[in-house]
N, C-alpha and C positions, 0 to 999 in steps of 0.2 A: 324583520328575523324575528323570532318569537324565541330569544335565548335560553328558556328555560327547556326547550324540545328542539337537541341538534339533530343534524341526521346523523351521527354515529348511536343515538339512543334506540335504533332503527331496527328491525331487519334489515332493509332494504331503505337508504338514505330519502329514497323520494315519499316515503311515510310519513316525513317530521312536517307538523304544521309552519305554518307561511303566514308573514305579515307581506300582503301586497298594495303596500299604500297604505290607505287607511282599510285593503278587507284582510279578513282574515280565514285563511283559506286552509282546509284538513289536513290538506296534503300537497303537495307538488307537483299531481298530477295534473297536466292539463287538456284536455279533448282540441287535439289542436285545430282552425279552420279550413271546413271542408267544400267545397260545391256540392251541392244535390237538388239545382232545378227541380225542387218540387211546391215552391207556393205554388197562386194562382198566376195567371197571365198579367193581374196587373200585380205580382208581387207581396199579395197578402198571405203572410204565414197560416197553414194549413193545424186542425187538430192532429194532422200528424205528427207535423213537424213536435208537434209540444211533446206529443207522445217520443220520438226519438230525440229530443236533445233530453228530457227527462232522465230518457232510459241510462245514459253514461251519471248523471246525479244517482240513479238509487245505483249504480254498479260502482259507486265513492270514488272520483274523479272531485278531486276539488276544488276546480275552474270550469267553465265550459265557455271554448270562445266561438261565437256562431260560426256560420259561410259568410264570405263576403254578402254585404246586401247595401244594395247604389243609394246612394245621395243624393239622388236632381233626377228631372225630370228631362234631363238635357243629353248629357255625353255619357251618361257615368252607367247604366245599363250594358253587363256583358254577356251576359243571357239570359234569352229564353227562360221565365218562370224562376225567375232570383228573386228572392225576399227584395222588399225595399223599407227602407225608413222614412220619406217620405212625407204618407199622407196620413189623415187622420187613421184612417180603415188601414193602413202598417201599424201604427202603433197601437191599436187594440189588438191586431193579429198577434203582434210579439209579447202584450201582456199576460196573453193567457200561458205564452212559451216562458216567458220569466217566472210567470210565478206558479207553472209546475216544476220548473226544474232548482225553486228556492224551496217548494215544497220537501222538494227530495234533499234538500240538504247540501246545493250549493249553490256556488257563485255565477254569475254570468257575464255575461263582455260583450256586446256588439263590433262586429269587425265592418269599419266602414270600409270603401271599394268605391272607386272607379274604375272600370276598365281604360276606358283609353282609348290606345291606337288595337288594343287586343277585343273591343266589343266586339263578338260573333253573333249577337242575339237581342233585338231593343224593341222593347213596347213602344218607344219613345218617337227613334231617329232610325234611320237604314241609313247614315251616313258615322261614321266617327271620327275622332279630332285624338292628337298628342302634340308634346312636343316639336316636333318636325311632321313635313309631308315624307317618310321616308317608311317603306313599304317593312312590315315584321318581319321576322325572319322567320322559315318552319311555316303549316298548315293551320287552319282552322283544326280544333279537338271533335275527333267527333259523337265521344264520348259525354259534349255537351252538346251537341245537334249541330258542329260546325261542319264544313267541307269547303275546299281550296285553300287558295292563299287568302292571305288576312288581303283588305284592301288597304289603298293607299290612304293616310286619315288628313283632315285638315290638318294644317298648321294653327295652334291654337293664336286667340290674338290677347292683348290683355285685358278685352272687356271676359273674353272666355276665361281665362285664369281666376279673374276677381267669382266666377259663377261657379267655377269649380270651389273655391275653396270658403263661397258662400253656402253652397251643398254641404261639403262637412260641417262645418258649422250645424247650419239646422237639422242634418240629422244625428248628431250626438246630442242639439237639445231632444229629438224625441227620442233618444235611448236611451233617457233620463227619464221621461215622461213611462216611458211602455213599463218603466222599473226595473232595466239593467242597470250593475255593478259599476259598468267602464264599460268603456269602448276601443274599439284600439283599432289605431288607421293603419291603414294595408297601402305602406310603401314600399312590396316587395316582389315577388314573382314575373314581372315582365308588366305591371298594370300601371295606371298612370304617372303616379309620386314614382317608381321605377322608372319608366320611359324618361323622367326631366335627370332624373341620376344617372343614367346610362349615357356614356358620351355615342354608341354608336344610333341612336335612335334621337340625342337631342344634338342638335346641330346650331339652337339656335347663339345669335352674338347681340345678345340681350342680359338683360342682369338675370334672367335662368339657365343660361348656357353658358357653356368654357367649361371653366376650371372647377372645380368637385362643390368648391365654395358656392358659384352660380348656381350649378347640376341640383344641390342639393336645399335651395332657398326654398322650391314650391312646400315638399315636405316639414320643412320648417316653419312656412306660414304659416298652413293646415296644425299643423300642433300647438302653436302658440294663438291661434285665433278659437281651435276647440279649447284650449285649459282658457281662454277669458272667458268662453261662451258657458264652458260648466262649472266653475266656481273651481279654485286649490283642493278640493278633498276628493272631488271626484275622479276615477282611474283613468288616463289617457295613456294606453301604452301606442306603444308604434312596431309594425313589424316591418321585416329588411331582411333582405337575402341576395346574394350575389347571381343565382342562378333563377332562371325563369322558364316561365311553365311552355316555351316557345325558344330556351334556350339552357340545357342543359349546362353548358361549359364555360359561360362568360365566369367571367372572374375583377373584381373593381381594380384597372389600371394600375392604381396605385399605391397600390397593397397595403400593407398594415399604413404607413402615414394620410392615405384619403381615407383607409376606417378612424383611423383616429377624431379626422377631421370631421367627420358624419356623426360620428356617437356624440360626439364633445357638442355638435349645432344641437339635435336633435335634444340631450340633455338641458342645454339650457333653455331651447322653446318650451319647457314644462312637460314631459314626461315623466308617465310616471314608471316606465319600465321595457326594455327593448325585447324583442321578440325575433330574432336572428334566426331565419328558417333554410332552409336546405330543400330547395324545390326538386325534386327526381334525383335526389343523393344519399348515400349514408352523409351522416354525420363525420363522420373518420375521413372521407372522402374532402370534402368542402370549408373542414375547419381551420387544417393547418394555416396560417401565414409565413409569410417566408423569416427565415429566424426562430422557426418552433413553437411561436405560441399561438396559442388556437384564438379564433376572431371573437367568439364568445367572454373567453376570457379577457379579454382584449377590451371587448363593450362595459364587460362588467368592472375594469381597472380603470378606462377612460369615463365611462360616465357617471359613476359611482353609482348606478341605478340596477334593482334585479335584472336577470336576464333569464329570457327563458329559451330554452335549446327545445331545438327540432330535428331532425333526421334519423329515423330508425329508433328511435328513443325505449320502443317496446322491445327491445334488445335486454334484458335487465341487468345483464355484467355492464353493459357500452354505460348504462344508465345513473347505474352506481358510481360508476369513475367518471362521468361530467357532476357533479354533484358532490362526489369526495373529495375529489381534486380541485376543484372552485373555479371547472371552467362555465358553471352556470347555477342559477338559483331554483330554477322549474323547469320539469321536461314536457313539450306537447308532444301528444301520440296523436296520430293520422291513422291509417288502415291500420294499424296496431288495435283502436280501441274500434274501427267497425268489426273488425272483427271477433273480438274481446270487451263488448261496453262494460263491463264486471270486472276490470284490468285490474283496479286498482287493489278491492277483494280479492283478485285472483295474485295478486303478489303477495300479502300479506300469509294468505293459508297457505301460500307456497305450491300453488298448483298450477301447471302447467297451460300455458297459453295454446289459445287454437292457432292455424294458421290462418293467414289472410288469403281468400278468394277473391283473384281477380273478377270471377262471375259475379260478383257485389256488385261490380261494375259498370253490367254489362244487358241491355242493348244503351240502355242510359245511366247516368250517376243520381237516378232519384232516387228517394226513400223505398224502402222495403213496404209493405203491406201494415199498418201499426200492429193489428192484431199479431202477423206475423212475429214485429221485432218485438214485442211485450210479451209474449211467450218463447221467445228465446232468451230473452230476460231474466225470465222466470227457471228455465230450464239449464242456465247459469247459476242464477245463486244460489239453486238447489244442491248442483254439482260441489260447489266452494262450502257450502252448510254442510256437505255428506262428508268431506275432503277434512274439514277443521279439525 
Protein backbone atom coordinates (compact mmCIF):
# COMPACT_ATOMS: atom_id res chain seq x y z
CA UNK A 1 0.00 0.00 0.00
CA UNK A 2 1.15 3.51 -0.76
CA UNK A 3 1.15 4.96 2.77
CA UNK A 4 1.29 8.54 1.49
CA UNK A 5 -2.26 8.18 0.23
CA UNK A 6 -4.44 6.61 2.89
CA UNK A 7 -8.14 5.80 2.30
CA UNK A 8 -9.12 8.50 4.80
CA UNK A 9 -7.65 11.13 2.47
CA UNK A 10 -10.33 10.49 -0.15
CA UNK A 11 -14.06 11.12 -0.37
CA UNK A 12 -14.52 7.36 -0.77
CA UNK A 13 -11.73 5.08 0.52
CA UNK A 14 -11.82 2.97 -2.66
CA UNK A 15 -10.51 5.98 -4.62
CA UNK A 16 -7.15 5.85 -2.83
CA UNK A 17 -4.18 4.46 -4.84
CA UNK A 18 -2.83 1.03 -3.96
CA UNK A 19 0.23 -1.14 -4.59
CA UNK A 20 -0.84 -4.68 -5.49
CA UNK A 21 2.42 -6.56 -5.40
CA UNK A 22 4.51 -4.63 -7.87
CA UNK A 23 1.52 -3.00 -9.58
CA UNK A 24 0.69 0.62 -8.86
CA UNK A 25 -3.09 0.96 -9.12
CA UNK A 26 -4.85 4.29 -9.53
CA UNK A 27 -7.48 3.18 -7.02
CA UNK A 28 -8.88 0.17 -5.17
CA UNK A 29 -11.68 -0.53 -7.64
CA UNK A 30 -11.43 -3.62 -9.82
CA UNK A 31 -13.69 -4.95 -12.54
CA UNK A 32 -14.66 -8.44 -11.41
CA UNK A 33 -14.28 -11.35 -13.85
CA UNK A 34 -17.55 -11.87 -15.75
CA UNK A 35 -18.18 -14.57 -18.36
CA UNK A 36 -19.22 -12.89 -21.62
CA UNK A 37 -18.91 -15.71 -24.26
CA UNK A 38 -17.89 -13.22 -26.95
CA UNK A 39 -14.69 -14.65 -28.41
CA UNK A 40 -14.55 -16.45 -31.74
CA UNK A 41 -15.55 -20.14 -31.79
CA UNK A 42 -11.89 -21.11 -31.37
CA UNK A 43 -11.36 -18.72 -28.44
CA UNK A 44 -9.65 -15.73 -30.05
CA UNK A 45 -10.46 -12.36 -28.44
CA UNK A 46 -12.20 -9.90 -30.77
CA UNK A 47 -11.92 -6.13 -31.39
CA UNK A 48 -15.28 -5.77 -29.63
CA UNK A 49 -13.72 -7.32 -26.54
CA UNK A 50 -10.90 -4.77 -26.67
CA UNK A 51 -13.47 -1.96 -26.73
CA UNK A 52 -15.44 -3.58 -23.92
CA UNK A 53 -12.50 -3.97 -21.54
CA UNK A 54 -10.98 -0.60 -22.43
CA UNK A 55 -14.34 0.99 -21.56
CA UNK A 56 -13.80 0.14 -17.90
CA UNK A 57 -10.31 1.62 -18.00
CA UNK A 58 -11.65 4.82 -19.58
CA UNK A 59 -14.24 4.84 -16.81
CA UNK A 60 -11.53 5.01 -14.16
CA UNK A 61 -11.16 1.46 -12.83
CA UNK A 62 -7.63 0.87 -11.55
CA UNK A 63 -7.68 -2.87 -12.24
CA UNK A 64 -9.50 -4.91 -14.88
CA UNK A 65 -9.76 -8.68 -14.40
CA UNK A 66 -10.78 -10.68 -17.45
CA UNK A 67 -13.48 -13.26 -17.76
CA UNK A 68 -12.28 -16.81 -17.14
CA UNK A 69 -9.96 -17.91 -19.95
CA UNK A 70 -9.46 -21.58 -20.63
CA UNK A 71 -6.02 -23.02 -20.10
CA UNK A 72 -5.71 -26.13 -22.28
CA UNK A 73 -7.30 -27.98 -25.19
CA UNK A 74 -8.29 -30.97 -23.09
CA UNK A 75 -10.95 -30.45 -20.40
CA UNK A 76 -10.60 -26.81 -19.33
CA UNK A 77 -13.03 -24.93 -21.61
CA UNK A 78 -16.37 -24.24 -19.92
CA UNK A 79 -18.44 -22.33 -22.48
CA UNK A 80 -18.71 -21.98 -26.24
CA UNK A 81 -17.12 -18.74 -27.44
CA UNK A 82 -15.09 -18.50 -24.24
CA UNK A 83 -11.65 -16.96 -24.83
CA UNK A 84 -8.51 -19.04 -24.35
CA UNK A 85 -4.85 -18.49 -23.54
CA UNK A 86 -3.54 -21.56 -25.29
CA UNK A 87 -2.45 -20.68 -28.83
CA UNK A 88 -0.37 -17.93 -30.42
CA UNK A 89 -3.59 -16.66 -32.01
CA UNK A 90 -5.05 -16.29 -28.52
CA UNK A 91 -1.96 -14.40 -27.40
CA UNK A 92 -2.15 -12.04 -30.37
CA UNK A 93 -5.83 -11.40 -29.76
CA UNK A 94 -5.24 -10.59 -26.10
CA UNK A 95 -2.32 -8.26 -26.97
CA UNK A 96 -4.80 -5.92 -28.62
CA UNK A 97 -6.98 -6.01 -25.51
CA UNK A 98 -4.19 -5.37 -23.01
CA UNK A 99 -2.83 -2.60 -25.22
CA UNK A 100 -6.20 -0.85 -25.25
CA UNK A 101 -6.60 -1.17 -21.48
CA UNK A 102 -3.09 0.07 -20.77
CA UNK A 103 -3.53 3.02 -23.14
CA UNK A 104 -6.57 4.03 -21.07
CA UNK A 105 -4.57 3.94 -17.84
CA UNK A 106 -5.55 0.69 -16.09
CA UNK A 107 -3.76 -2.53 -15.18
CA UNK A 108 -5.07 -5.86 -16.46
CA UNK A 109 -5.03 -9.38 -15.02
CA UNK A 110 -6.01 -12.55 -16.88
CA UNK A 111 -8.17 -14.99 -14.97
CA UNK A 112 -7.08 -18.57 -15.67
CA UNK A 113 -9.98 -21.01 -15.48
CA UNK A 114 -10.46 -24.76 -15.75
CA UNK A 115 -14.18 -25.55 -15.70
CA UNK A 116 -13.84 -29.23 -14.81
CA UNK A 117 -17.23 -30.87 -14.25
CA UNK A 118 -19.06 -27.58 -14.93
CA UNK A 119 -18.18 -27.59 -18.61
CA UNK A 120 -21.29 -26.97 -20.70
CA UNK A 121 -19.70 -26.18 -24.06
CA UNK A 122 -16.26 -27.04 -25.41
CA UNK A 123 -14.55 -26.64 -28.77
CA UNK A 124 -12.35 -29.63 -27.95
CA UNK A 125 -14.23 -32.30 -25.97
CA UNK A 126 -17.76 -33.62 -25.55
CA UNK A 127 -17.11 -35.19 -22.13
CA UNK A 128 -16.10 -33.60 -18.83
CA UNK A 129 -13.68 -34.37 -16.00
CA UNK A 130 -13.56 -33.61 -12.28
CA UNK A 131 -12.13 -34.84 -8.99
CA UNK A 132 -14.77 -37.58 -8.68
CA UNK A 133 -17.43 -39.11 -10.91
CA UNK A 134 -20.26 -37.18 -9.21
CA UNK A 135 -22.93 -35.24 -11.09
CA UNK A 136 -22.80 -31.52 -10.15
CA UNK A 137 -25.77 -30.04 -8.33
CA UNK A 138 -28.36 -28.01 -10.19
CA UNK A 139 -28.69 -27.57 -13.95
CA UNK A 140 -26.69 -25.94 -16.68
CA UNK A 141 -27.04 -22.17 -17.16
CA UNK A 142 -29.14 -21.03 -20.14
CA UNK A 143 -27.47 -17.59 -20.11
CA UNK A 144 -24.33 -19.36 -21.28
CA UNK A 145 -25.98 -21.69 -23.77
CA UNK A 146 -26.54 -24.65 -21.45
CA UNK A 147 -29.63 -26.72 -20.73
CA UNK A 148 -30.57 -29.68 -18.61
CA UNK A 149 -28.62 -31.56 -15.91
CA UNK A 150 -24.86 -31.48 -15.80
CA UNK A 151 -23.19 -34.63 -17.15
CA UNK A 152 -21.39 -36.97 -14.80
CA UNK A 153 -17.65 -36.23 -15.17
CA UNK A 154 -14.91 -38.80 -15.45
CA UNK A 155 -12.73 -39.04 -12.36
CA UNK A 156 -9.40 -37.44 -13.14
CA UNK A 157 -6.32 -39.64 -13.08
CA UNK A 158 -2.92 -38.51 -11.84
CA UNK A 159 -2.01 -37.91 -15.49
CA UNK A 160 -5.14 -35.76 -15.98
CA UNK A 161 -4.23 -33.71 -12.91
CA UNK A 162 -0.67 -33.17 -14.12
CA UNK A 163 -2.01 -32.13 -17.52
CA UNK A 164 -4.33 -29.58 -15.87
CA UNK A 165 -1.46 -28.09 -13.84
CA UNK A 166 0.67 -27.85 -16.99
CA UNK A 167 -2.18 -26.04 -18.71
CA UNK A 168 -2.34 -23.37 -15.99
CA UNK A 169 1.43 -22.89 -16.27
CA UNK A 170 1.43 -22.58 -20.06
CA UNK A 171 -1.53 -20.18 -19.96
CA UNK A 172 0.22 -17.99 -17.37
CA UNK A 173 3.29 -17.74 -19.56
CA UNK A 174 1.06 -16.88 -22.52
CA UNK A 175 -0.56 -14.17 -20.40
CA UNK A 176 2.87 -12.64 -19.83
CA UNK A 177 3.54 -12.76 -23.57
CA UNK A 178 0.19 -11.09 -24.26
CA UNK A 179 1.04 -8.10 -22.08
CA UNK A 180 -1.03 -8.84 -18.99
CA UNK A 181 0.15 -7.39 -15.67
CA UNK A 182 -0.71 -10.59 -13.82
CA UNK A 183 -2.89 -13.67 -13.68
CA UNK A 184 -5.63 -14.77 -11.33
CA UNK A 185 -5.99 -18.51 -10.70
CA UNK A 186 -9.70 -19.32 -10.62
CA UNK A 187 -10.21 -21.47 -7.54
CA UNK A 188 -13.79 -20.34 -6.94
CA UNK A 189 -17.43 -20.56 -8.00
CA UNK A 190 -17.65 -24.33 -8.47
CA UNK A 191 -15.06 -24.80 -11.22
CA UNK A 192 -12.30 -27.41 -11.20
CA UNK A 193 -10.07 -26.19 -8.37
CA UNK A 194 -13.13 -25.45 -6.25
CA UNK A 195 -14.49 -28.91 -7.05
CA UNK A 196 -11.34 -30.37 -5.50
CA UNK A 197 -11.75 -28.08 -2.48
CA UNK A 198 -15.44 -28.95 -1.95
CA UNK A 199 -16.15 -32.01 0.18
CA UNK A 200 -19.22 -33.30 -1.67
CA UNK A 201 -17.65 -33.11 -5.15
CA UNK A 202 -14.31 -34.53 -4.02
CA UNK A 203 -14.58 -38.12 -2.75
CA UNK A 204 -11.02 -39.05 -3.63
CA UNK A 205 -8.98 -41.30 -1.36
CA UNK A 206 -5.57 -40.25 -2.67
CA UNK A 207 -3.51 -37.21 -1.66
CA UNK A 208 -5.94 -34.84 -3.38
CA UNK A 209 -8.94 -35.78 -1.23
CA UNK A 210 -9.99 -36.34 2.34
CA UNK A 211 -9.09 -33.52 4.73
CA UNK A 212 -8.99 -29.87 3.71
CA UNK A 213 -5.20 -30.19 3.45
CA UNK A 214 -5.68 -32.75 0.68
CA UNK A 215 -8.55 -30.92 -0.98
CA UNK A 216 -6.64 -27.61 -1.25
CA UNK A 217 -3.54 -29.38 -2.55
CA UNK A 218 -4.31 -28.93 -6.27
CA UNK A 219 -4.96 -25.19 -5.95
CA UNK A 220 -1.70 -24.83 -4.04
CA UNK A 221 0.22 -26.91 -6.58
CA UNK A 222 -1.13 -24.79 -9.44
CA UNK A 223 -0.17 -21.60 -7.59
CA UNK A 224 3.34 -22.84 -6.86
CA UNK A 225 3.88 -24.02 -10.43
CA UNK A 226 2.58 -20.77 -11.93
CA UNK A 227 4.73 -18.70 -9.58
CA UNK A 228 7.82 -20.67 -10.58
CA UNK A 229 7.02 -20.20 -14.28
CA UNK A 230 6.34 -16.44 -14.27
CA UNK A 231 9.00 -15.35 -11.79
CA UNK A 232 8.87 -13.56 -8.44
CA UNK A 233 7.69 -10.15 -9.67
CA UNK A 234 4.66 -11.09 -11.78
CA UNK A 235 1.29 -10.72 -10.05
CA UNK A 236 -0.36 -14.08 -9.24
CA UNK A 237 -3.73 -13.86 -7.53
CA UNK A 238 -6.06 -16.65 -6.40
CA UNK A 239 -9.84 -16.31 -6.41
CA UNK A 240 -11.78 -18.31 -3.80
CA UNK A 241 -15.43 -18.60 -2.83
CA UNK A 242 -17.63 -20.75 -0.68
CA UNK A 243 -20.73 -20.37 -2.88
CA UNK A 244 -20.84 -21.60 -6.46
CA UNK A 245 -22.63 -20.88 -9.72
CA UNK A 246 -24.62 -24.07 -9.14
CA UNK A 247 -24.87 -23.93 -5.32
CA UNK A 248 -25.49 -20.60 -3.59
CA UNK A 249 -25.78 -22.15 -0.13
CA UNK A 250 -22.50 -24.04 0.34
CA UNK A 251 -20.14 -22.99 3.11
CA UNK A 252 -16.77 -24.49 4.01
CA UNK A 253 -17.73 -27.15 6.56
CA UNK A 254 -14.79 -26.42 8.86
CA UNK A 255 -15.67 -22.74 9.11
CA UNK A 256 -12.92 -20.38 10.26
CA UNK A 257 -10.42 -23.14 11.01
CA UNK A 258 -10.74 -24.54 7.50
CA UNK A 259 -10.49 -21.04 6.03
CA UNK A 260 -7.27 -20.37 7.96
CA UNK A 261 -5.63 -23.47 6.53
CA UNK A 262 -6.69 -22.59 2.98
CA UNK A 263 -5.50 -18.99 3.17
CA UNK A 264 -2.18 -19.88 4.79
CA UNK A 265 -1.48 -22.63 2.27
CA UNK A 266 -2.05 -20.37 -0.73
CA UNK A 267 0.10 -17.59 0.72
CA UNK A 268 2.85 -20.16 1.25
CA UNK A 269 2.38 -21.33 -2.35
CA UNK A 270 3.31 -17.89 -3.69
CA UNK A 271 0.10 -15.94 -4.21
CA UNK A 272 0.32 -12.15 -4.53
CA UNK A 273 -3.27 -11.56 -3.44
CA UNK A 274 -6.49 -13.39 -2.56
CA UNK A 275 -9.81 -12.54 -4.20
CA UNK A 276 -12.67 -13.74 -2.00
CA UNK A 277 -15.82 -13.90 -4.10
CA UNK A 278 -19.51 -14.09 -3.25
CA UNK A 279 -21.19 -15.94 -6.11
CA UNK A 280 -24.85 -14.94 -6.34
CA UNK A 281 -24.92 -13.40 -2.87
CA UNK A 282 -24.25 -10.12 -1.12
CA UNK A 283 -20.96 -9.86 0.78
CA UNK A 284 -22.92 -9.28 4.00
CA UNK A 285 -24.65 -12.66 3.58
CA UNK A 286 -21.54 -14.72 2.93
CA UNK A 287 -18.71 -12.90 4.72
CA UNK A 288 -19.53 -13.49 8.39
CA UNK A 289 -17.97 -16.53 10.04
CA UNK A 290 -18.83 -18.17 13.35
CA UNK A 291 -17.40 -15.92 16.02
CA UNK A 292 -18.21 -12.74 14.10
CA UNK A 293 -15.07 -12.18 12.02
CA UNK A 294 -15.49 -11.72 8.28
CA UNK A 295 -13.89 -14.18 5.90
CA UNK A 296 -12.10 -11.37 4.05
CA UNK A 297 -10.62 -9.93 7.25
CA UNK A 298 -9.51 -13.43 8.24
CA UNK A 299 -7.86 -13.86 4.84
CA UNK A 300 -5.91 -10.62 5.37
CA UNK A 301 -4.87 -11.62 8.88
CA UNK A 302 -3.79 -15.17 8.13
CA UNK A 303 -2.19 -14.72 4.72
CA UNK A 304 -0.63 -11.29 5.18
CA UNK A 305 -1.65 -10.62 1.56
CA UNK A 306 -3.86 -7.95 0.01
CA UNK A 307 -7.46 -9.15 -0.25
CA UNK A 308 -10.10 -8.24 -2.83
CA UNK A 309 -13.70 -8.39 -1.58
CA UNK A 310 -16.63 -9.10 -3.88
CA UNK A 311 -20.42 -9.05 -3.54
CA UNK A 312 -22.51 -5.93 -4.26
CA UNK A 313 -19.56 -3.64 -3.71
CA UNK A 314 -21.17 -1.07 -5.99
CA UNK A 315 -23.30 -0.22 -2.95
CA UNK A 316 -21.05 2.67 -2.06
CA UNK A 317 -21.69 2.69 1.69
CA UNK A 318 -20.95 -1.01 1.95
CA UNK A 319 -17.77 -0.72 -0.10
CA UNK A 320 -16.54 2.18 2.00
CA UNK A 321 -17.14 0.23 5.21
CA UNK A 322 -15.35 -2.86 3.91
CA UNK A 323 -12.18 -0.88 3.29
CA UNK A 324 -12.40 1.56 6.21
CA UNK A 325 -12.98 -1.22 8.75
CA UNK A 326 -10.14 -3.35 7.42
CA UNK A 327 -12.20 -6.19 5.92
CA UNK A 328 -10.39 -5.96 2.56
CA UNK A 329 -7.96 -3.83 0.56
CA UNK A 330 -9.75 -3.65 -2.79
CA UNK A 331 -13.29 -4.06 -4.12
CA UNK A 332 -14.25 -6.02 -7.24
CA UNK A 333 -17.46 -5.01 -8.96
CA UNK A 334 -19.41 -7.04 -11.52
CA UNK A 335 -22.99 -6.12 -12.46
CA UNK A 336 -22.59 -2.65 -11.01
CA UNK A 337 -19.70 -2.18 -13.44
CA UNK A 338 -21.76 -3.42 -16.38
CA UNK A 339 -24.38 -0.78 -15.61
CA UNK A 340 -21.72 1.84 -14.80
CA UNK A 341 -18.47 1.30 -16.72
CA UNK A 342 -17.50 4.75 -15.41
CA UNK A 343 -18.29 3.92 -11.78
CA UNK A 344 -15.02 5.31 -10.33
CA UNK A 345 -15.60 8.64 -12.06
CA UNK A 346 -19.18 8.73 -10.83
CA UNK A 347 -17.98 7.94 -7.32
CA UNK A 348 -15.44 10.77 -7.42
CA UNK A 349 -18.02 13.23 -8.77
CA UNK A 350 -20.81 12.14 -6.43
CA UNK A 351 -23.00 11.18 -9.39
CA UNK A 352 -25.77 8.62 -8.91
CA UNK A 353 -25.22 5.13 -10.28
CA UNK A 354 -27.44 3.54 -12.91
CA UNK A 355 -29.34 0.47 -11.75
CA UNK A 356 -28.38 -2.89 -13.24
CA UNK A 357 -30.91 -4.19 -15.77
CA UNK A 358 -31.11 -7.98 -16.15
CA UNK A 359 -32.00 -7.43 -19.80
CA UNK A 360 -28.28 -6.78 -20.28
CA UNK A 361 -27.72 -10.52 -19.78
CA UNK A 362 -30.40 -11.88 -22.08
CA UNK A 363 -30.86 -13.80 -24.25
CA UNK A 364 -27.13 -14.53 -23.95
CA UNK A 365 -24.38 -13.04 -21.83
CA UNK A 366 -22.46 -11.73 -24.84
CA UNK A 367 -21.03 -8.29 -25.36
CA UNK A 368 -23.14 -5.49 -26.66
CA UNK A 369 -22.23 -4.04 -30.03
CA UNK A 370 -18.93 -2.20 -29.63
CA UNK A 371 -20.35 1.01 -31.09
CA UNK A 372 -23.22 0.94 -28.59
CA UNK A 373 -20.73 0.35 -25.77
CA UNK A 374 -18.50 3.21 -26.88
CA UNK A 375 -21.48 5.52 -27.24
CA UNK A 376 -22.79 4.65 -23.79
CA UNK A 377 -19.34 5.32 -22.36
CA UNK A 378 -19.15 8.75 -24.03
CA UNK A 379 -22.63 9.59 -22.77
CA UNK A 380 -21.76 8.53 -19.22
CA UNK A 381 -18.53 10.53 -19.25
CA UNK A 382 -20.38 13.61 -20.49
CA UNK A 383 -22.91 13.21 -17.68
CA UNK A 384 -20.19 13.00 -15.05
CA UNK A 385 -18.32 15.97 -16.51
CA UNK A 386 -21.48 18.06 -16.54
CA UNK A 387 -22.21 17.32 -12.88
CA UNK A 388 -18.66 17.88 -11.66
